[in-house]
N, C-alpha and C positions, 0 to 999 in steps of 0.2 A: 508534388505529393510524395511523401515517404513511401517506400516499397510496400509496407504493411497496408497503408491506406489505399494504394493502387490496387492491391490484391482484393481487398474488401469491396472496392468500387466495382471492379470487373465481375466478381462473383454476384454482387447485387444486381448487375445488369446482364446476367445470363451467361457469363463465361465460366464454365464449370472447372476448367483446369488452366488457370492463367500460368503462363511461362515466365519465370524470373529471368530478367535480363538487366544489364546495366551498361553504362558508359564510364570510362575512366580516361584520365589524361596523364601525360608524362609527369608533370609537376604542377602543384598548386601551392602558392604561398601568398599570404596577404591579399587574397581574392584575385590573384593573377594566375591564369592557367598558361602553361607553356607546353607546346607540342613540338617535338623535333621530328620532322618527317622527311626521310630520304627514300620513301617507298613510291609505289605507283600513284599516278595522278588521282585515281579514284579515292585513295585514302585521304589525300589532302582535301578534296571536295567534301568528304564526310566530316573531317575535322572542322573545316570552315563553316559549312552550312548546316551541320547537325550538332556536333559536340560542343563547340564554343557557344552556340546559340542556346542549347539546352542548359548548360551550366550558368550562362548569363541570365536567362529568363527564370531560372530556379533560384537566383540570388546567391549562388555559390561563388561566382566570380564577378569582377567589374571590368576585366580586360582579358582578352585572349591573345596570346602570342604564338605565331606559327613560324618555325624556323625551317627554311628550305634551302636546297642547293641553288646556286645561280645557274644560268644557262651554260656558262663556261665550265662549271664543275659537273653539271648534269651530262654534258657531252662526253665525259670520261666514264660515265656510269652505265648500268644496264639500260635497255630500252624501256620506255614507258614511265620513267621517273619524272615526277613533276618538277618544275623549276620556278624560281622566285618571280622572274619577269612575267612569265605566262600566267601565274596565279594572281599576281597583282592586277594584270590586265583583266582577267576573268571577274574579279571582284568589282573592279571599276565599271565594267560593262553592265553589271547587275543593277547598278544605281546605289544611291546613298543609303537606302534602308535594307539592303539585302547583301549579306546576312545582317539581321538586326541586333548586332552585338559589336561593341568596340573591339577592333582588331589591330594588331601590329604585326605585319609580315616582314620578316627579316631574311635576307639572303646571305649565305656564306659560301666561300669558295677557298680552294686550297692554293 
């Protein structure tokens, strides 16, 4: 739903002061979203299980791409940074339909 319709819906259902919020992604072109994430693991989980799914279910994208450091590169970074191998494993553990959006997870290293 567009933001204006969301606000109207919330007001109609008793929310007097809806708070405007939004999600954005690093790049979107030809219905492909790209997130480059060298931050903490919680940000990657949010990207994979919230942002890509929202954009996909809203018809904004057909594919989400997440670019992460590999374990080798991550070992040279600050603590708590997510790494490619671990996040691929996390997605595989969730099963085929979670997250319910087509994803490509890429690992990069120096």
